[in-house]
Backbone as ProteinMPNN parsed JSONL, in Angstrom:
{"seq_chain_A": "MAENVFERIASSGHSQKSIRGEKRMENQYCRIGSSGKVFFRFPPLSPAAFTCNMATLSSLNEPSILYNLRRRFFAAIPYTYTADIVIAVNPYQWLHHLYTEDLRKEYLIFGHRTGQGSADTLPPHVYSTSSRAFHGMKDFHRNQAILVSGESGAGKTETVKILMGHLAFIAASDFSSIGILTKTN", "coords_chain_A": {"N_chain_A": [[0.835, -1.18, 0.0], [0.566, 2.228, -0.819], [1.96, 5.142, 0.668], [1.467, 8.539, 1.154], [3.902, 11.017, 1.25], [6.218, 13.669, 2.156], [9.338, 14.434, 0.777], [12.39, 15.52, 2.05], [14.405, 17.818, 0.459], [17.472, 19.126, 0.125], [18.271, 21.315, -1.54], [15.914, 22.408, -2.594], [13.801, 22.475, -0.775], [10.93, 20.736, -0.142], [9.605, 17.769, -1.608], [6.777, 16.242, -3.033], [5.927, 12.861, -2.598], [5.215, 9.393, -3.205], [5.387, 6.489, -1.373], [6.049, 2.964, -1.224], [5.53, -0.19, 0.41], [6.727, -1.777, 3.431], [7.312, 0.39, 5.124], [7.731, 1.937, 8.137], [6.267, 4.663, 9.676], [7.422, 6.777, 12.039], [6.478, 8.955, 14.592], [6.632, 12.206, 13.335], [8.317, 11.926, 11.208], [10.529, 9.749, 9.364], [13.482, 7.82, 8.664], [14.318, 6.435, 5.589], [15.547, 3.499, 4.248], [19.022, 2.832, 3.25], [20.026, 5.143, 2.205], [19.415, 7.256, 3.781], [17.447, 9.144, 3.425], [15.056, 11.61, 4.348], [11.705, 11.487, 5.173], [8.561, 13.081, 5.427], [5.315, 12.851, 6.832], [2.246, 13.36, 5.038], [0.1, 16.149, 5.681], [-2.738, 15.436, 7.729], [-5.012, 15.771, 5.91], [-7.006, 16.074, 3.007], [-5.182, 15.885, -0.07], [-6.075, 17.811, -1.847], [-7.191, 19.73, -0.307], [-6.964, 22.623, 1.872], [-6.169, 24.712, 4.682], [-7.474, 27.673, 6.289], [-6.509, 28.569, 8.655], [-3.622, 27.963, 10.106], [-3.128, 27.136, 12.667], [-4.879, 25.157, 13.156], [-3.919, 22.893, 11.96], [-3.29, 19.478, 12.262], [-0.871, 18.259, 12.238], [1.793, 19.897, 12.845], [4.314, 20.81, 11.209], [7.238, 21.631, 9.267], [6.885, 20.761, 6.468], [4.048, 20.502, 6.376], [3.15, 23.118, 6.847], [4.372, 24.513, 4.704], [3.192, 23.133, 2.581], [0.469, 23.822, 2.906], [0.59, 26.658, 2.59], [1.572, 26.765, -0.014], [-0.524, 25.554, -1.502], [-2.556, 27.44, -1.063], [-1.372, 29.68, -2.231], [-1.289, 28.964, -4.993], [-3.967, 28.894, -5.429], [-4.605, 31.499, -5.547], [-4.964, 32.773, -3.097], [-3.618, 34.633, -0.979], [-3.455, 35.171, 1.778], [-3.226, 33.862, 5.08], [-4.219, 32.655, 8.228], [-2.45, 32.244, 11.308], [-3.406, 31.428, 14.11], [-4.004, 34.476, 15.568], [-2.368, 35.843, 13.882], [-1.632, 37.163, 10.703], [-0.485, 35.719, 7.822], [1.133, 36.497, 4.867], [1.626, 35.614, 1.523], [3.486, 36.662, -1.111], [1.8, 37.31, -4.062], [2.809, 38.246, -6.41], [1.372, 39.7, -8.223], [-1.4, 41.92, -8.778], [-4.279, 41.302, -7.062], [-7.294, 41.927, -7.779], [-9.854, 41.231, -6.79], [-9.478, 40.963, -4.082], [-9.37, 43.433, -2.908], [-11.636, 45.097, -2.892], [-14.166, 47.671, -2.548], [-16.41, 46.757, -1.142], [-15.323, 44.622, 0.299], [-13.535, 45.975, 1.945], [-15.373, 47.292, 3.576], [-16.617, 45.095, 4.797], [-14.547, 44.116, 6.456], [-14.225, 46.307, 8.037], [-16.505, 46.262, 9.62], [-16.07, 43.754, 10.711], [-13.79, 44.166, 12.36], [-14.942, 45.781, 14.243], [-16.592, 44.025, 15.517], [-14.936, 42.306, 16.867], [-14.136, 39.699, 19.075], [-16.618, 38.644, 19.347], [-16.914, 36.188, 18.192], [-16.551, 36.599, 15.521], [-14.262, 36.176, 14.115], [-14.114, 33.803, 12.728], [-15.811, 34.164, 10.629], [-15.011, 35.607, 8.398], [-12.609, 35.316, 5.76], [-8.962, 34.974, 6.063], [-7.154, 38.041, 5.96], [-5.267, 40.986, 5.24], [-6.67, 43.189, 5.923], [-8.029, 42.461, 8.232], [-6.084, 42.678, 10.161], [-5.49, 45.467, 10.181], [-8.0, 46.409, 10.919], [-8.437, 45.249, 13.46], [-6.328, 46.453, 14.861], [-7.009, 49.196, 14.703], [-9.525, 49.252, 16.002], [-8.781, 48.22, 18.466], [-7.225, 50.294, 19.397], [-9.101, 52.372, 19.463], [-11.256, 51.344, 21.062], [-10.03, 50.432, 23.454], [-8.29, 52.373, 24.128], [-5.5, 52.187, 23.818], [-2.162, 52.171, 22.628], [-1.285, 50.747, 19.471], [0.53, 48.342, 17.549], [1.73, 47.283, 14.402], [3.371, 44.679, 12.938], [5.226, 44.185, 10.107], [6.892, 41.941, 8.312], [9.534, 40.39, 6.423], [11.387, 38.895, 3.698], [13.561, 40.5, 1.266], [11.746, 41.775, -1.408], [9.428, 40.511, -0.705], [7.028, 41.796, -0.496], [6.489, 43.672, 1.472], [6.313, 46.523, 1.441], [4.086, 46.971, -0.242], [2.144, 45.682, 1.301], [2.106, 47.319, 3.59], [1.169, 49.679, 2.415], [-1.418, 48.854, 1.725], [-2.431, 48.277, 4.285], [-2.262, 50.875, 5.475], [-3.968, 52.295, 3.79], [-6.377, 51.018, 4.384], [-6.607, 51.615, 7.108], [-6.915, 54.405, 6.936], [-9.339, 54.446, 5.564], [-11.036, 53.298, 7.5], [-10.815, 55.204, 9.566], [-11.995, 57.378, 8.329], [-14.59, 56.599, 8.095], [-18.126, 56.553, 8.835], [-19.016, 56.025, 12.006], [-21.492, 55.681, 13.206], [-23.051, 54.399, 11.338], [-21.83, 51.936, 11.313], [-22.578, 50.784, 13.73], [-25.299, 50.385, 13.245], [-25.19, 48.588, 11.064], [-23.869, 46.429, 12.297], [-25.711, 45.593, 14.225], [-27.789, 44.678, 12.572], [-26.671, 42.519, 11.305]], "CA_chain_A": [[0.0, 0.0, 0.0], [1.365, 3.452, -0.936], [1.726, 6.187, 1.653], [1.891, 9.838, 0.641], [4.831, 11.696, 2.149], [7.083, 14.693, 1.589], [10.761, 14.136, 0.895], [13.186, 16.73, 2.244], [15.465, 17.986, -0.534], [18.256, 20.244, 0.656], [18.368, 22.469, -2.427], [14.648, 23.018, -2.995], [12.729, 22.339, 0.199], [10.284, 19.431, -0.026], [8.972, 17.242, -2.81], [5.726, 15.295, -2.725], [6.264, 11.52, -3.08], [4.419, 8.269, -2.743], [6.289, 5.365, -1.123], [5.376, 1.673, -1.067], [6.251, -1.182, 1.188], [6.515, -1.885, 4.866], [8.043, 1.463, 5.787], [6.995, 2.382, 9.32], [6.443, 6.092, 9.933], [7.457, 7.06, 13.469], [6.23, 10.365, 14.89], [6.335, 13.01, 12.165], [9.226, 11.602, 10.115], [11.366, 8.559, 9.529], [14.522, 7.663, 7.657], [14.003, 5.282, 4.757], [16.645, 2.854, 3.525], [20.412, 3.144, 3.579], [20.386, 6.47, 1.693], [19.208, 8.223, 4.849], [16.477, 10.165, 3.038], [14.075, 11.922, 5.381], [10.361, 11.655, 4.651], [7.565, 13.579, 6.357], [3.95, 12.491, 6.488], [1.326, 14.385, 4.57], [-0.828, 16.588, 6.715], [-3.908, 14.559, 7.665], [-6.131, 16.362, 5.188], [-6.967, 15.671, 1.612], [-4.178, 16.647, -0.82], [-6.712, 18.916, -2.563], [-7.71, 20.693, 0.672], [-6.043, 23.426, 2.654], [-6.862, 25.382, 5.776], [-7.237, 29.117, 6.368], [-5.846, 28.845, 9.925], [-2.64, 26.895, 10.284], [-3.166, 26.654, 14.044], [-5.751, 23.982, 13.171], [-3.237, 21.735, 11.374], [-3.043, 18.491, 13.314], [0.545, 17.944, 12.186], [2.417, 21.208, 12.648], [5.731, 20.696, 10.888], [7.615, 22.453, 8.115], [6.204, 20.4, 5.216], [2.613, 20.794, 6.458], [2.985, 24.566, 6.703], [4.711, 24.867, 3.329], [2.167, 22.541, 1.721], [-0.731, 24.648, 3.024], [0.857, 27.959, 1.971], [1.695, 26.554, -1.464], [-1.869, 25.321, -2.047], [-3.274, 28.72, -1.029], [-0.728, 30.544, -3.223], [-1.74, 28.587, -6.334], [-5.402, 29.176, -5.517], [-4.69, 32.971, -5.499], [-5.409, 33.161, -1.756], [-2.309, 34.874, -0.374], [-3.496, 35.388, 3.225], [-3.497, 32.698, 5.916], [-4.066, 32.903, 9.666], [-1.853, 31.347, 12.28], [-4.107, 32.023, 15.251], [-4.365, 35.867, 15.251], [-1.356, 36.404, 12.99], [-1.921, 36.994, 9.28], [0.695, 35.449, 6.998], [0.875, 36.822, 3.462], [2.592, 35.127, 0.546], [3.424, 37.597, -2.228], [1.321, 36.665, -5.292], [3.528, 38.876, -7.527], [0.392, 40.321, -9.115], [-2.456, 42.576, -8.027], [-5.494, 40.493, -7.07], [-8.344, 42.937, -7.625], [-10.987, 40.742, -6.004], [-9.161, 41.014, -2.653], [-9.275, 44.802, -2.394], [-12.816, 45.84, -3.326], [-14.797, 48.55, -1.563], [-17.279, 45.929, -0.302], [-14.48, 43.859, 1.211], [-13.065, 46.939, 2.954], [-16.479, 47.507, 4.516], [-16.796, 43.869, 5.573], [-13.529, 44.051, 7.505], [-14.495, 47.431, 8.934], [-17.482, 45.728, 10.566], [-15.382, 42.637, 11.364], [-12.955, 44.699, 13.429], [-15.82, 46.336, 15.264], [-17.221, 42.912, 16.219], [-13.907, 41.428, 17.408], [-14.467, 39.163, 20.381], [-17.954, 38.069, 19.325], [-16.894, 35.012, 17.339], [-16.556, 36.988, 14.113], [-12.988, 35.831, 13.47], [-14.308, 32.669, 11.834], [-16.791, 34.459, 9.591], [-14.347, 36.167, 7.226], [-11.315, 34.669, 5.496], [-7.784, 35.757, 6.444], [-6.87, 39.195, 5.103], [-4.507, 42.039, 5.905], [-7.677, 44.114, 6.474], [-8.366, 42.071, 9.605], [-5.026, 43.23, 11.012], [-5.692, 46.911, 10.342], [-9.259, 46.599, 11.636], [-8.22, 44.945, 14.88], [-5.455, 47.478, 15.447], [-7.762, 50.446, 14.844], [-10.55, 49.111, 17.036], [-8.081, 48.073, 19.736], [-6.824, 51.641, 19.798], [-10.302, 53.164, 19.732], [-12.069, 50.786, 22.143], [-9.288, 50.229, 24.688], [-7.433, 53.556, 24.321], [-4.128, 51.709, 23.95], [-1.391, 52.202, 21.39], [-1.22, 49.485, 18.752], [1.649, 48.223, 16.61], [1.579, 46.24, 13.389], [4.685, 44.254, 12.463], [5.251, 43.631, 8.752], [8.24, 41.403, 8.202], [9.743, 39.485, 5.295], [12.62, 39.045, 2.932], [13.541, 41.474, 0.179], [10.838, 41.381, -2.489], [8.311, 39.733, -0.169], [5.79, 42.566, -0.588], [6.26, 44.436, 2.697], [5.888, 47.89, 1.115], [2.704, 46.89, -0.731], [1.299, 45.331, 2.436], [1.955, 48.517, 4.422], [0.272, 50.581, 1.678], [-2.777, 48.316, 1.873], [-2.79, 48.516, 5.688], [-2.469, 52.313, 5.703], [-5.187, 52.658, 3.07], [-7.535, 50.528, 5.131], [-6.703, 52.422, 8.333], [-7.495, 55.702, 6.545], [-10.738, 54.165, 5.243], [-11.742, 53.097, 8.768], [-10.856, 56.482, 10.279], [-12.898, 58.301, 7.632], [-15.939, 56.028, 8.046], [-19.14, 57.039, 9.766], [-19.165, 54.944, 12.964], [-22.896, 55.444, 13.541], [-23.566, 53.406, 10.401], [-21.267, 50.636, 11.697], [-23.453, 50.264, 14.782], [-26.534, 49.927, 12.607], [-24.856, 47.394, 10.289], [-23.517, 45.355, 13.224], [-26.951, 45.101, 14.843], [-28.624, 43.972, 11.594], [-26.005, 41.278, 10.882]], "C_chain_A": [[0.882, 1.246, 0.0], [0.977, 4.433, 0.159], [2.261, 7.49, 1.085], [2.738, 10.552, 1.678], [5.507, 12.847, 1.411], [8.518, 14.235, 1.785], [11.504, 15.451, 1.051], [14.314, 16.727, 1.223], [16.21, 19.255, -0.152], [18.206, 21.48, -0.231], [17.033, 23.159, -2.685], [13.509, 22.821, -2.012], [12.194, 20.928, 0.271], [9.613, 19.052, -1.324], [7.947, 16.195, -2.398], [6.062, 13.949, -3.351], [5.222, 10.531, -2.591], [5.384, 7.101, -2.56], [5.466, 4.103, -0.908], [6.2, 0.787, -0.15], [5.942, -1.08, 2.665], [7.302, -0.815, 5.622], [7.203, 1.972, 6.959], [7.31, 3.848, 9.579], [6.359, 6.312, 11.448], [7.321, 8.566, 13.675], [5.904, 11.125, 13.61], [7.279, 12.714, 11.006], [9.919, 10.271, 10.379], [12.433, 8.566, 8.45], [14.237, 6.378, 6.909], [15.277, 4.767, 4.099], [18.022, 3.334, 3.949], [20.819, 4.53, 3.098], [20.203, 7.552, 2.756], [18.249, 9.336, 4.481], [15.463, 10.363, 4.158], [12.741, 12.18, 4.714], [9.45, 12.16, 5.76], [6.196, 13.123, 5.899], [3.212, 13.679, 5.887], [0.536, 14.909, 5.752], [-2.092, 15.728, 6.616], [-5.132, 15.286, 7.113], [-5.956, 15.976, 3.742], [-5.927, 16.49, 0.865], [-4.776, 17.83, -1.578], [-7.152, 20.022, -1.602], [-6.581, 21.51, 1.285], [-6.853, 24.187, 3.685], [-6.537, 26.866, 5.793], [-6.579, 29.499, 7.689], [-4.902, 27.69, 10.233], [-2.546, 26.412, 11.724], [-4.04, 25.404, 14.151], [-5.115, 22.766, 12.514], [-2.94, 20.732, 12.487], [-1.578, 18.059, 13.338], [1.272, 19.243, 11.847], [3.922, 21.03, 12.466], [5.986, 21.488, 9.615], [6.913, 22.049, 6.82], [4.713, 20.71, 5.232], [2.339, 22.27, 6.238], [3.253, 24.983, 5.258], [3.681, 24.34, 2.34], [0.908, 23.417, 1.722], [-0.536, 26.003, 2.342], [0.949, 27.842, 0.448], [0.331, 26.354, -2.112], [-2.661, 26.632, -2.096], [-2.694, 29.684, -2.068], [-1.257, 30.241, -4.621], [-3.249, 28.746, -6.527], [-5.664, 30.684, -5.483], [-5.328, 33.444, -4.204], [-4.145, 33.415, -0.933], [-2.299, 34.998, 1.146], [-3.909, 34.129, 3.96], [-3.328, 33.113, 7.368], [-3.166, 31.844, 10.285], [-2.276, 31.941, 13.605], [-4.508, 33.45, 14.863], [-3.394, 36.536, 14.285], [-1.766, 36.145, 11.547], [-0.598, 36.817, 8.547], [0.306, 35.729, 5.559], [2.001, 36.261, 2.61], [2.422, 36.003, -0.686], [2.955, 36.891, -3.499], [1.99, 37.21, -6.555], [2.582, 39.374, -8.613], [-0.678, 40.952, -8.245], [-3.721, 41.739, -8.168], [-6.682, 41.402, -6.747], [-9.482, 42.488, -6.72], [-10.729, 40.793, -4.496], [-9.213, 42.425, -2.059], [-10.44, 45.669, -2.866], [-13.35, 46.706, -2.189], [-15.682, 47.735, -0.607], [-16.471, 45.131, 0.716], [-13.899, 44.766, 2.302], [-14.127, 47.157, 4.022], [-16.712, 46.281, 5.387], [-15.805, 43.805, 6.734], [-13.615, 45.237, 8.455], [-15.454, 46.964, 10.017], [-16.858, 44.595, 11.368], [-14.566, 43.127, 12.554], [-13.778, 45.254, 14.572], [-16.462, 45.235, 16.102], [-16.205, 41.963, 16.834], [-14.291, 40.985, 18.811], [-15.851, 38.549, 20.434], [-18.01, 36.866, 18.386], [-16.83, 35.34, 15.86], [-15.278, 36.594, 13.388], [-13.137, 34.681, 12.489], [-15.199, 32.99, 10.65], [-16.167, 35.013, 8.321], [-12.996, 35.488, 7.008], [-10.141, 35.561, 5.911], [-7.521, 36.877, 5.44], [-6.074, 40.205, 5.915], [-5.464, 43.087, 6.485], [-8.066, 43.732, 7.9], [-7.335, 42.621, 10.584], [-5.237, 44.714, 11.251], [-6.964, 47.197, 11.128], [-9.088, 46.343, 13.128], [-7.351, 45.996, 15.558], [-6.233, 48.768, 15.693], [-8.769, 50.34, 15.988], [-9.942, 48.851, 18.409], [-7.66, 49.419, 20.289], [-8.044, 52.453, 20.237], [-11.049, 52.653, 20.968], [-11.338, 50.707, 23.48], [-8.333, 51.379, 25.011], [-5.99, 53.154, 24.607], [-3.446, 51.811, 22.604], [-1.33, 50.805, 20.792], [-0.004, 49.502, 17.833], [1.336, 47.088, 15.64], [2.979, 45.938, 12.864], [4.522, 43.642, 11.084], [6.688, 43.215, 8.499], [8.342, 40.498, 6.981], [11.063, 39.768, 4.612], [12.462, 40.132, 1.872], [12.654, 40.948, -0.943], [9.623, 40.617, -2.024], [6.987, 40.493, -0.226], [5.475, 43.385, 0.649], [5.722, 45.834, 2.403], [4.444, 47.899, 0.628], [1.74, 46.579, 0.409], [1.061, 46.542, 3.328], [1.05, 49.53, 3.73], [-1.186, 50.138, 1.833], [-3.281, 48.553, 3.298], [-3.125, 49.987, 5.939], [-3.731, 52.799, 4.992], [-6.43, 52.217, 3.821], [-7.701, 51.282, 6.445], [-7.317, 53.79, 8.042], [-8.98, 55.539, 6.226], [-11.564, 54.021, 6.525], [-11.908, 54.429, 9.499], [-11.837, 57.458, 9.645], [-14.342, 57.812, 7.62], [-16.841, 56.641, 9.097], [-19.451, 55.911, 10.742], [-20.6, 54.72, 13.395], [-23.495, 54.409, 12.602], [-23.01, 52.021, 10.708], [-22.143, 50.005, 12.761], [-24.737, 49.714, 14.205], [-26.269, 48.627, 11.838], [-24.56, 46.199, 11.192], [-24.76, 44.758, 13.847], [-27.801, 44.305, 13.86], [-27.985, 42.674, 11.138], [-26.038, 40.332, 12.015]], "O_chain_A": [[1.853, 1.308, 0.753], [-0.192, 4.539, 0.528], [3.387, 7.539, 0.589], [2.346, 10.678, 2.838], [5.381, 12.977, 0.194], [8.869, 13.708, 2.84], [11.284, 16.39, 0.286], [15.08, 15.768, 1.126], [15.624, 20.337, -0.114], [18.108, 22.594, 0.283], [17.002, 24.358, -2.966], [12.348, 22.987, -2.386], [12.903, 20.014, 0.692], [9.113, 19.909, -2.052], [8.207, 15.365, -1.528], [6.445, 13.896, -4.52], [4.45, 10.816, -1.676], [6.12, 6.756, -3.484], [4.321, 4.169, -0.462], [7.4, 0.99, 0.037], [5.016, -0.385, 3.083], [7.895, -1.105, 6.661], [6.065, 2.397, 6.76], [8.475, 4.232, 9.689], [5.321, 6.052, 12.056], [7.983, 9.352, 12.997], [4.997, 10.734, 12.876], [7.053, 13.216, 9.905], [9.888, 9.749, 11.493], [12.294, 9.249, 7.436], [13.948, 5.348, 7.519], [16.002, 5.532, 3.462], [18.168, 4.13, 4.876], [21.848, 5.051, 3.529], [20.771, 8.639, 2.644], [18.226, 10.372, 5.145], [15.062, 9.41, 4.827], [12.647, 12.994, 3.796], [9.555, 11.718, 6.904], [5.945, 13.019, 4.699], [3.507, 14.837, 6.182], [0.324, 14.186, 6.725], [-2.475, 15.333, 5.515], [-6.159, 15.393, 7.783], [-4.866, 15.595, 3.315], [-5.791, 17.684, 1.133], [-4.051, 18.764, -1.919], [-7.453, 21.133, -2.038], [-5.409, 21.137, 1.224], [-8.074, 24.293, 3.576], [-5.457, 27.275, 5.367], [-6.133, 30.635, 7.842], [-5.332, 26.588, 10.575], [-1.939, 25.372, 11.979], [-3.949, 24.671, 15.135], [-5.722, 21.695, 12.51], [-2.4, 21.098, 13.531], [-1.099, 17.548, 14.351], [1.348, 19.63, 10.681], [4.695, 21.089, 13.422], [5.05, 21.958, 8.968], [6.386, 22.919, 6.126], [4.162, 21.135, 4.217], [1.403, 22.633, 5.525], [2.464, 25.714, 4.659], [3.337, 25.019, 1.373], [0.352, 23.716, 0.665], [-1.407, 26.448, 1.595], [0.467, 28.708, -0.282], [0.06, 26.93, -3.166], [-3.359, 26.896, -3.075], [-3.439, 30.422, -2.713], [-1.632, 31.156, -5.355], [-3.742, 28.733, -7.655], [-6.817, 31.106, -5.401], [-6.125, 34.382, -4.195], [-3.654, 32.508, -0.262], [-1.229, 34.937, 1.751], [-4.818, 33.416, 3.535], [-2.394, 33.843, 7.701], [-3.129, 30.698, 9.838], [-1.618, 32.823, 14.155], [-5.279, 33.627, 13.92], [-3.595, 37.692, 13.913], [-2.195, 35.043, 11.206], [0.295, 37.659, 8.64], [-0.726, 35.255, 5.083], [3.179, 36.414, 2.934], [1.328, 36.079, -1.246], [3.624, 35.974, -3.975], [1.763, 36.693, -7.649], [2.955, 39.457, -9.783], [-0.848, 40.56, -7.091], [-4.181, 41.495, -9.284], [-7.021, 41.611, -5.582], [-10.017, 43.293, -5.958], [-11.67, 40.678, -3.711], [-9.111, 42.59, -0.843], [-10.252, 46.838, -3.201], [-13.023, 46.495, -1.021], [-15.699, 47.993, 0.596], [-16.888, 44.981, 1.865], [-13.79, 44.354, 3.457], [-13.827, 47.201, 5.216], [-16.976, 46.409, 6.583], [-16.18, 43.48, 7.861], [-13.114, 45.161, 9.577], [-15.242, 47.238, 11.198], [-17.089, 44.485, 12.573], [-14.65, 42.555, 13.641], [-13.364, 45.204, 15.73], [-16.835, 45.463, 17.253], [-16.593, 40.888, 17.293], [-14.717, 41.795, 19.635], [-16.232, 37.985, 21.46], [-19.071, 36.565, 17.84], [-17.032, 34.46, 15.023], [-15.22, 36.673, 12.16], [-12.378, 34.584, 11.525], [-15.332, 32.165, 9.746], [-16.764, 34.891, 7.252], [-12.319, 35.127, 7.971], [-10.311, 36.768, 6.089], [-7.648, 36.687, 4.231], [-6.199, 40.266, 7.138], [-5.111, 43.793, 7.429], [-8.401, 44.608, 8.697], [-7.675, 42.987, 11.708], [-5.173, 45.176, 12.39], [-6.999, 48.135, 11.923], [-9.542, 47.132, 13.956], [-7.61, 46.382, 16.698], [-6.131, 49.364, 16.765], [-8.854, 51.228, 16.837], [-10.534, 49.227, 19.42], [-7.728, 49.659, 21.495], [-8.012, 53.134, 21.262], [-11.433, 53.445, 21.828], [-11.953, 50.894, 24.53], [-7.653, 51.361, 26.036], [-5.342, 53.694, 25.504], [-4.061, 51.571, 21.564], [-1.324, 49.806, 21.512], [0.433, 50.565, 17.392], [0.755, 46.07, 16.016], [3.684, 46.835, 12.403], [3.764, 42.688, 10.91], [7.591, 44.051, 8.477], [7.349, 39.907, 6.555], [11.753, 40.743, 4.911], [11.358, 40.617, 1.622], [12.8, 39.804, -1.373], [8.856, 40.119, -2.848], [5.929, 39.897, -0.024], [4.322, 43.759, 0.864], [4.774, 46.28, 3.051], [3.659, 48.751, 1.045], [0.649, 47.144, 0.476], [-0.063, 46.769, 3.777], [0.24, 50.18, 4.393], [-2.073, 50.964, 2.046], [-4.42, 48.977, 3.496], [-4.149, 50.302, 6.545], [-4.475, 53.62, 5.53], [-7.417, 52.949, 3.888], [-8.828, 51.56, 6.854], [-8.143, 54.278, 8.813], [-9.788, 56.399, 6.577], [-12.665, 54.562, 6.62], [-12.991, 54.749, 9.988], [-12.444, 58.272, 10.341], [-15.232, 58.539, 7.179], [-16.384, 57.173, 10.109], [-20.086, 54.93, 10.356], [-20.909, 53.647, 13.915], [-24.351, 53.624, 13.01], [-23.656, 51.021, 10.394], [-22.423, 48.808, 12.699], [-25.213, 48.668, 14.646], [-27.038, 47.673, 11.95], [-24.959, 45.076, 10.884], [-24.857, 43.538, 13.985], [-28.471, 43.353, 14.261], [-28.684, 41.799, 10.629], [-25.537, 39.213, 11.901]]}, "name": "protein", "num_of_chains": 1, "seq": "MAENVFERIASSGHSQKSIRGEKRMENQYCRIGSSGKVFFRFPPLSPAAFTCNMATLSSLNEPSILYNLRRRFFAAIPYTYTADIVIAVNPYQWLHHLYTEDLRKEYLIFGHRTGQGSADTLPPHVYSTSSRAFHGMKDFHRNQAILVSGESGAGKTETVKILMGHLAFIAASDFSSIGILTKTN"}
């Protein structure tokens, strides 16, 4: 019977493989044969599926994380949660459907409802970060900080532009209409 695993390749990360035989997988990895190759188990989810919150991965290891991020990248879904942290993978193109006026408004309301179970209602987005920061500042009268980190070319400058644009949008919004929208939803 074949078992789906990831093979660690020093030069390029991990490669998806299928192995056959009586190979016993111990913990999250095992060494196969005399070559000393290291194989990792697939995350226990369908190879076609991926999760929007990596904190829910039952096998939290490097291949599982990379597999999930890769699947989301190729599905043009660059944002992923890890608990309250938003991870962005640079899509190297502008994804218009992610930055519409309606979506800005959705996350404006989302940030206002933080703490009422609304975190599961909207997919991961950089707008959730700006919304939570703004409402944390407004509701709790505490300074907020947003950390944007990454390698050169990772999209930090674009992410900050998006964050600042959304913060300006929130600050310019009419908060009386947010209360009405929140009550009707």
